[in-house]
N, C-alpha and C positions, 0 to 999 in steps of 0.2 A: 468523317471525324468520329473516335471512335469516343465511348461513352464512359465516362470515369466512375469507377463503381462505387455503389453506397457504401456508408460508413457509419457505423452505430456505436455512439459513446455510452461507456455505462458507465456511471457513479455511485460510489456507495456513501449513506451518509448518514449521518446518528449526532442530533445538537450540533448541525454545522451551518446555523442562522449566518453568522459571522464569516463564512468561507464559501457557501455555493453560491451566493451570485457571482461573485467575480469568477471561479469557478466554470459556474453556464457560460459566462460572455467569450471564457476563451476554447469551447468546444458548440461557437454557435454558429460553426461551419460546418459539419457533420451534417448528413442529412437528417438523424436522428439521435436525438440524446435522452436514456431511459438513466430515470435515478431509482434505488432501491431505497427508500429510509426505512432502518429500524424503528419498530411502533412503538420502542421505547424513549424514541424522542420526545424533552422537555420543551423543544422550544417551538421557532415557526419552520423549521426545516421544512416539515410535508407541504406548507402553503409556498413558501417560496420556491421549492420541488415545481409545482402543480401549475404555478406562472411562467415555468422555463423552461419548461421541458417537454417531448412530447407523450412519452408516457412513464406513470409515476406509481410503486406498489410498495406498499406497507408492509412490511414482514415482520414478523418474531424474529429476530437474531439466534441462531444457532450454533453456525462456524462462518468464519469467511468465503472460501471457498461457495455453500451451498447458497449463501449472499450473490454473491457473482453470478454464477451461476444461474437463479433466480433472475437476472438481469439480461443474463444471454439468450433464455429461453422464450424472452420478452422480444428479441432483436429481429429485426427484419434486415437489416444490411450483409451484403458481402462482406464486411470488415467490421473486425471486434473492437474498440478503441477503449482500452479500460483506463479510468484518471479516477483519484484520491480526491474528495472536496477540500482538501486545501492544497493541491494542485493546480498549476496553470500551465496548460499547451501556449509555447510561446508561438507567434503567426510565422516566425522561418520553421519551425517544428511542425503544424498545420499543414506548411507548400508542399513540406518535404517528406509527409505522409500521402500527399494527393500524387504527388511525383512518384513516389515507389509504387503506390498498388496500380497507378495507371500506365507502368513502362508493361509492354509485352515481350521484353526480353526477359524480366527478374522471375525466377523461379521460385522463391520460397513463399512461404504458406505463413510466416510469423515474423515480427521486428523488436529487436531490444531496444529500448530507450534512456540512455544517461538520465540522470536524474542529480538536480542541484539543489542543494537546501539552504535555508533561511531558516536557523537553531535559534533560539532567543532573541528574535531580532536581527543578528547577523548573519550576514549572508559566509558559508562554510568554504573552504578551502581544501581542508585537509580529514579531518574527521569526522566528517558527516556522509552525504549517500553520494558522493563525485565520483566514488566509481560503482557503483550500483547500476547495473546494465537489466534490468528486470524487462522478460516482453511482457508488454502492455499493447502489442495490434497483430490482430491472425484474421485467419479467414475464417470467418463463421464456418463450423461445422469443421474443421480440424484440431479445435483445440477445446479442454474441459481446464476447469480451476480443481486444484486437488491441495488437502493442508487445510488443518480448521485452523491455524493462527502462520503468519508470513506466506501466505496460499502463492501456490506458484498456478502457470499454466503446463498441465500435460497436452503438448505438441506432436501431433501427426503428418512430419514434413519436417523442412528446414528453414531456420530463423534468420536472418540477415539481421542487419544493427545501425541504426539510424545515428547520424552526427547532431541534431538538435535535440535540445533536452529538454526535460520537463523543471518547471519550477515545483519546488516542493518548501510552502510555506508551513514548516511542521512547529509544534512546541514554541507558541510563542509568549509563554510567559511559564515560572517554575510551577504553579499551578496545576497546568495542564500537563507540564510534563509529569508530576506527581499521579496526577489521573491516569495520563495511558499508563506507567510502571505499574500501578494496581491493577488497571481492566487486561492489562496485556499478561502481565505474569500469573493472574487466576488463568485466563484461557490457556499457557503454556502448558502448569503447572495439572492441569486436568487434562491434558492430552497427553503429558508424559503416563499417567495413572493407566488412561486407556491404552495407550501402548506398552502396556504393563512393563514399564522401566523401572529398573532398581535405584533406591536411595542410595545417591554415594554419597561420604563426607569431602571427597574431592572434588566435587560439584560445587559445593558452599565453602570449604576453605580455601582453591587453588582457583576455580575458574573466573569468581569477579573479580580478581587482583591480575589473573591474565587477559582480562579482557581491558581491564583498564591501561594495562600495559601495550595491547596491541595495537588502542586508540590512541592512545596518549604520546609514547614513542612511537612503536612502528608504522602510523599513518600520521604522526606527527601532528597529534592533535594540538601539540602546545602552542603553535602558531597561529590557532585559532584564540588563539587570547584566552581570556576568562571562563567564557561560553564555552572557549574549547575545554577547557578545566572541566568545568561543571558538566559538561555533555557527560565527556571520556567517564569520570566521576559515576555519574547516576546511573551509567550503560553498567558498572560493574554492580552496582548498587543492584542494580533490577535482576543480573546476574542469577545474584544471592538469595533476592526474595524469591524468585520464581521457580528455586530449588527449593528454600523451604518451605514453599506453599506447597509445592508435590509430598513431601514429607510430614507438614500437617496433616494430608488426606488422607496418605497414605495408613498415619497412625490411628488416623479417627476409624476407617475402613475395621483399621485389626480388631478396635476396642469395641463396635457395635457388633 
């Protein structure tokens, strides 16, 4: 009987005391669970991680790719499965992962995983992440994360597609939504500056409206009800905020 390959589940966490316990439960099937805790966490995230994970690293955040790669350096499994603290791996997904990596006929070194969202307490069917299929499972040694924000895996080899999904319980309330907008837009603005991206008025005047229209009408976010309208609207606002922050940073640097 062939031995099933070892899997290391890696999780990033900052102030995730409410989400992390359930996330850890859904990856208990993995051979190794690694949590990288942002040193700036102010709640019980670190203690919860130490109770439920095999390895815990406390790290000062610089960017998302480096946080994930820090977890990758600690991993010992043949395969690495990346999951966020506000995500849940369904039993069906866990079983499919085991089947996929144990199949001697399959040649892929990575797999994309569909995501289903619960936003503002409502399960989205249109304007959430139902079309997202990020690469979340790959052979260790064949991939590393790149990108300061919205990081992706630079994979050496081909990727397959899994059919079962991750449950993404994101943005439970408006306070969380506003906090995430503030945090992510700051990181995105800093990224634009590092890339020497020009400040363009079209990014401020046109792109936010285009984002709303694309989500609300293009992806039929209006069918997600009031929560869909709020999500699509604030997604457009976040685009405006990140470009205005980019403009602020550039102007401050020029004035100094």
